[in-house]
C-alpha positions in Angstrom: 11.5 9.8 9.3 10.2 8.1 6.2 12.4 10.2 3.9 15.5 9.1 5.9 14.4 5.4 5.7 13.9 5.7 1.9 17.4 7.2 1.5 18.8 4.1 3.3 17.3 1.8 0.8 17.9 3.8 -2.5 21.2 2.0 -3.4 20.4 -0.8 -5.7 16.7 0.0 -6.0 14.6 0.4 -9.1 13.4 4.1 -9.0 10.8 5.7 -11.2 9.6 9.3 -11.4 6.6 10.8 -13.1 3.0 10.2 -12.3 2.1 7.9 -15.2 5.1 5.5 -15.0 4.8 5.5 -11.2 1.1 4.5 -11.4 2.0 1.7 -13.8 4.9 0.5 -11.6 2.7 0.5 -8.5 0.1 -1.7 -10.3 2.9 -4.0 -11.5 4.2 -4.3 -7.9 0.8 -5.3 -6.6 0.4 -7.9 -9.3 3.9 -9.2 -8.6 3.2 -9.8 -4.9 -0.3 -11.1 -5.6 -2.2 -8.3 -3.9 -5.4 -6.7 -5.2 -4.7 -4.0 -7.9 -6.8 -1.3 -6.2 -5.0 -1.5 -2.9 -2.9 1.7 -3.6 -5.4 4.1 -5.2 -2.9 6.9 -5.5 -2.5 9.0 -8.7 -0.4 12.1 -8.1 2.9 10.2 -7.7 6.3 11.8 -7.7 8.4 8.7 -7.2 8.1 4.9 -6.8 11.1 2.8 -5.6 11.6 -0.9 -5.1 14.7 -2.4 -3.6 14.3 -6.1 -4.5 17.2 -7.2 -2.3 15.6 -5.9 0.9 12.0 -6.0 -0.3 11.6 -2.3 0.6 9.1 -0.3 -1.4 8.3 3.4 -1.3 5.7 5.5 -3.0 5.8 9.3 -2.7 3.1 11.7 -3.9 2.6 15.4 -3.9 0.0 15.5 -1.1 -1.9 13.1 1.1 -5.0 11.5 -0.4 -8.1 9.9 1.1 -9.9 7.2 -0.7 -13.2 5.5 0.1 -13.5 1.8 -0.7 -17.2 1.8 -1.5 -17.7 -1.9 -1.4 -16.9 -2.0 2.3 -17.6 1.6 3.2 -14.1 2.3 4.6 -12.2 5.5 4.2 -8.4 5.2 3.9 -5.7 7.9 4.0 -2.4 7.7 2.2 0.3 10.1 3.3 2.9 11.7 1.1 5.3 8.9 1.8 4.0 5.3 1.9 6.6 2.6 2.7 6.6 -1.1 3.3 8.6 -4.3 3.1 6.9 -6.6 0.6 6.8 -10.3 -0.1 4.3 -12.6 -1.7 0.8 -11.7 -0.5 2.1 -9.5 2.3 3.1 -5.9 3.0 4.7 -5.5 6.4 6.2 -2.6 8.4 3.8 -0.5 6.5 4.0 3.3 7.1 1.8 6.1 5.8 -1.5 4.4 5.6 -4.5 4.9 8.0 -8.0 3.6 8.0 -10.9 5.5 9.6 -12.8 3.6 12.3 -15.8 5.4 13.6 -14.4 8.9 14.1 -10.7 8.2 14.5 -7.8 7.3 12.1 -6.0 4.1 12.9 -2.5 3.4 11.5 -2.1 0.2 9.6 1.2 -1.6 9.7 0.5 -4.8 7.8 -1.7 -6.1 5.0 -1.7 -9.7 4.1 -3.6 -12.6 2.5 -3.1 -15.8 4.5 -5.3 -18.1 2.5 -6.2 -16.9 -1.0 -9.0 -19.6 -1.1 -10.8 -17.8 1.7 -11.2 -14.7 -0.5 -10.1 -12.5 2.5 -7.4 -9.8 3.0 -6.4 -8.8 6.5 -5.3 -5.4 7.7 -3.3 -5.2 10.9 -2.6 -2.4 13.3 0.5 -1.8 15.5 -1.6 -2.8 18.6 -2.2 -6.2 17.2 -5.9 -5.7 16.2 -6.8 -6.8 12.7 -9.8 -6.9 10.4 -10.5 -9.0 7.3 -12.4 -8.0 4.3 -13.2 -9.5 0.9 -10.3 -9.3 -1.5 -12.8 -8.2 -4.2 -13.4 -4.9 -2.3 -9.9 -3.8 -3.2 -9.9 -4.8 -6.9 -9.8 -1.8 -9.2 -12.8 -1.9 -11.5 -12.0 -1.8 -15.2 -13.1 1.5 -16.9 
């Protein structure tokens, strides 16, 4: 399904291939929409695309990856296709990202920062349940 949705938004999109340039472009995208730079901790990229006219973004990687955000103790899974519509401080209609709650994986469909002064970022689920965490927990540490 995601692959078909990506094809629909390819025309007029900026498309990049190759792990290194895709990693760079994913970081640039997060910076552009004022989101924490560690929010998409994916490395084995195949393609990144951004259709600015529709706000649609896609990231494809060779295999799903799990990442633990150690500052909050949360495990997150990123599928081979991650898609979203982006705007300033918001990723909506998100697909391909799940967070582990207790023993089950919960799909996330929205990530946003309502009030940057609060220092909180909110993750929403399709059921309407959401959780907020410190933005700093998703900042990539400089190596």
